[in-house]
Z-matrix of the N, CA and C atoms (Angstrom, degrees):
N
C 1 1.450
C 2 1.527 1 108.57
N 3 1.311 2 115.74 1 135.65
C 4 1.455 3 120.29 2 177.79
C 5 1.524 4 108.78 3 -93.74
N 6 1.320 5 115.99 4 168.47
C 7 1.461 6 119.89 5 179.50
C 8 1.521 7 111.41 6 -62.98
N 9 1.331 8 117.44 7 -30.78
C 10 1.461 9 119.67 8 -179.71
C 11 1.523 10 111.91 9 -72.44
N 12 1.318 11 118.21 10 -14.14
C 13 1.460 12 122.72 11 178.38
C 14 1.531 13 111.15 12 -103.65
N 15 1.300 14 116.45 13 32.98
C 16 1.454 15 121.85 14 -176.40
C 17 1.525 16 111.70 15 -56.64
N 18 1.322 17 115.55 16 138.70
C 19 1.461 18 120.23 17 176.23
C 20 1.528 19 110.79 18 -84.23
N 21 1.322 20 116.72 19 -6.49
C 22 1.458 21 121.30 20 178.54
C 23 1.528 22 109.69 21 -123.98
N 24 1.329 23 117.25 22 72.39
C 25 1.464 24 120.07 23 -176.96
C 26 1.532 25 111.75 24 -66.61
N 27 1.309 26 116.05 25 147.46
C 28 1.465 27 120.90 26 -176.37
C 29 1.523 28 112.97 27 -65.06
N 30 1.330 29 118.43 28 -25.14
C 31 1.463 30 118.88 29 -179.96
C 32 1.526 31 112.11 30 -73.08
N 33 1.333 32 117.34 31 -1.75
C 34 1.465 33 121.93 32 176.36
C 35 1.523 34 110.85 33 -113.90
N 36 1.347 35 116.42 34 19.69
C 37 1.469 36 121.15 35 -177.61
C 38 1.529 37 111.27 36 -97.69
N 39 1.314 38 115.66 37 139.42
C 40 1.461 39 123.11 38 179.23
C 41 1.526 40 109.06 39 -131.55
N 42 1.330 41 115.44 40 150.13
C 43 1.462 42 121.65 41 170.91
C 44 1.518 43 106.34 42 -110.26
N 45 1.319 44 116.18 43 128.94
C 46 1.462 45 120.95 44 -179.78
C 47 1.521 46 108.33 45 -119.99
N 48 1.326 47 115.70 46 125.42
C 49 1.461 48 121.98 47 176.47
C 50 1.522 49 107.80 48 -112.70
N 51 1.332 50 115.95 49 129.44
C 52 1.458 51 120.45 50 179.62
C 53 1.517 52 110.26 51 -101.85
N 54 1.318 53 115.24 52 139.82
C 55 1.450 54 121.01 53 177.54
C 56 1.529 55 108.50 54 -75.74
N 57 1.313 56 116.19 55 131.79
C 58 1.456 57 120.76 56 179.08
C 59 1.522 58 109.83 57 -78.29
N 60 1.312 59 115.58 58 140.10
C 61 1.456 60 121.18 59 176.78
C 62 1.515 61 108.04 60 -116.54
N 63 1.310 62 116.39 61 125.40
C 64 1.460 63 119.95 62 -178.03
C 65 1.523 64 112.63 63 -85.42
N 66 1.337 65 116.80 64 -13.90
C 67 1.460 66 119.44 65 -176.56
C 68 1.523 67 113.16 66 -109.00
N 69 1.308 68 117.14 67 -19.41
C 70 1.459 69 121.01 68 -174.66
C 71 1.522 70 109.17 69 -110.92
N 72 1.315 71 117.54 70 133.36
C 73 1.463 72 120.55 71 -179.89
C 74 1.524 73 112.75 72 -95.98
N 75 1.327 74 117.20 73 0.57
C 76 1.463 75 119.39 74 179.45
C 77 1.531 76 110.25 75 -77.15
N 78 1.312 77 115.85 76 168.65
C 79 1.461 78 121.59 77 178.63
C 80 1.519 79 108.04 78 -66.96
N 81 1.337 80 117.76 79 128.18
C 82 1.465 81 119.33 80 -177.97
C 83 1.523 82 112.08 81 -66.52
N 84 1.320 83 116.56 82 145.58
C 85 1.464 84 120.76 83 178.52
C 86 1.520 85 110.76 84 -125.17
N 87 1.329 86 116.69 85 20.22
C 88 1.457 87 121.15 86 175.60
C 89 1.513 88 109.21 87 -126.78
N 90 1.327 89 115.69 88 151.22
C 91 1.450 90 119.02 89 178.83
C 92 1.511 91 112.02 90 163.48
N 93 1.340 92 114.90 91 -143.98
C 94 1.462 93 121.64 92 -175.94
C 95 1.520 94 108.10 93 -139.02
N 96 1.340 95 116.15 94 143.35
C 97 1.459 96 121.47 95 177.78
C 98 1.525 97 108.15 96 -130.22
N 99 1.330 98 116.20 97 141.27
C 100 1.463 99 121.55 98 179.53
C 101 1.516 100 110.23 99 -135.58
N 102 1.334 101 115.69 100 134.19
C 103 1.460 102 121.28 101 174.37
C 104 1.521 103 106.37 102 -80.01
N 105 1.326 104 117.75 103 123.17
C 106 1.455 105 122.39 104 -171.83
C 107 1.521 106 112.74 105 -60.96
N 108 1.314 107 118.63 106 -47.62
C 109 1.462 108 121.84 107 -173.40
C 110 1.534 109 112.00 108 -73.08
N 111 1.326 110 118.00 109 -47.19
C 112 1.465 111 120.70 110 -174.61
C 113 1.523 112 113.59 111 -87.11
N 114 1.315 113 117.07 112 -23.15
C 115 1.460 114 120.24 113 -176.65
C 116 1.517 115 113.43 114 82.17
N 117 1.344 116 117.74 115 0.11
C 118 1.472 117 119.95 116 176.27
C 119 1.521 118 108.09 117 -60.97
N 120 1.328 119 115.87 118 136.44
C 121 1.463 120 119.27 119 -178.22
C 122 1.520 121 110.10 120 -146.09
N 123 1.321 122 115.15 121 156.66
C 124 1.457 123 120.75 122 176.29
C 125 1.519 124 109.02 123 -156.60
N 126 1.299 125 114.83 124 159.04
C 127 1.470 126 120.50 125 171.45
C 128 1.519 127 107.37 126 -93.55
N 129 1.319 128 116.61 127 147.50
C 130 1.466 129 119.97 128 178.72
C 131 1.517 130 109.59 129 -127.25
N 132 1.330 131 114.54 130 149.94
C 133 1.466 132 121.85 131 -178.65
C 134 1.528 133 112.37 132 -113.19
N 135 1.348 134 115.81 133 -1.84
C 136 1.464 135 119.52 134 -179.25
C 137 1.524 136 108.67 135 -158.76
N 138 1.316 137 115.88 136 166.39
C 139 1.463 138 120.61 137 176.36
C 140 1.526 139 109.84 138 -62.12
N 141 1.327 140 116.28 139 -34.34
C 142 1.462 141 120.67 140 -179.69
C 143 1.526 142 110.97 141 -65.91
N 144 1.350 143 117.23 142 -41.00
C 145 1.467 144 120.75 143 176.16
C 146 1.524 145 110.74 144 -59.67
N 147 1.316 146 116.53 145 -45.23
C 148 1.466 147 121.81 146 179.03
C 149 1.523 148 110.62 147 -60.48
N 150 1.313 149 116.31 148 -47.07
C 151 1.466 150 121.01 149 -179.92
C 152 1.522 151 111.65 150 -62.30
N 153 1.334 152 117.30 151 -42.95
C 154 1.471 153 120.62 152 179.39
C 155 1.523 154 111.75 153 -60.29
N 156 1.334 155 117.29 154 -42.68
C 157 1.461 156 120.43 155 -179.89
C 158 1.526 157 110.57 156 -63.90
N 159 1.315 158 117.21 157 -47.33
C 160 1.468 159 120.80 158 -179.26
C 161 1.526 160 110.00 159 -61.59
N 162 1.317 161 117.57 160 -45.35
C 163 1.465 162 120.80 161 179.02
C 164 1.524 163 111.50 162 -61.56
N 165 1.328 164 117.78 163 -40.10
C 166 1.468 165 122.28 164 179.69
C 167 1.529 166 110.25 165 -62.73
N 168 1.323 167 116.84 166 -47.81
C 169 1.468 168 120.49 167 -178.66
C 170 1.527 169 109.98 168 -65.08
N 171 1.323 170 118.16 169 -43.40
C 172 1.455 171 120.34 170 -179.45
C 173 1.540 172 111.52 171 -65.12
N 174 1.335 173 116.69 172 -34.85
C 175 1.476 174 119.57 173 176.59
C 176 1.515 175 110.39 174 -66.31
N 177 1.328 176 117.34 175 -38.88
C 178 1.471 177 120.89 176 177.56
C 179 1.523 178 110.60 177 -63.14
N 180 1.323 179 116.85 178 -41.36
C 181 1.467 180 121.25 179 179.59
C 182 1.527 181 109.91 180 -63.45
N 183 1.319 182 116.08 181 -44.61
C 184 1.452 183 120.84 182 -178.15
C 185 1.526 184 111.76 183 -65.36
N 186 1.340 185 116.63 184 -30.50
C 187 1.471 186 120.83 185 -178.67
C 188 1.530 187 112.56 186 -78.45
N 189 1.338 188 117.09 187 -17.65
C 190 1.458 189 120.39 188 -179.88
C 191 1.524 190 111.35 189 -68.96
N 192 1.311 191 117.11 190 143.50
C 193 1.473 192 119.26 191 176.11
C 194 1.534 193 109.65 192 -67.45
N 195 1.336 194 117.50 193 147.24
C 196 1.474 195 120.44 194 -177.65
C 197 1.516 196 113.44 195 -66.29
């Protein structure tokens, strides 16, 4: 595989920031997510919110003409 055939293309990259909780020791499920290429970003309050945003952005990418 060459670098141009990457299985992890940059247009499918996201940055996820989790909000720190000082009272709860569980894994945080709130924070902010940003699509690296487009700059689209949102805050999320649950794992489901995070998943919905990622799925929405990936569907938009897939719908774009090559």
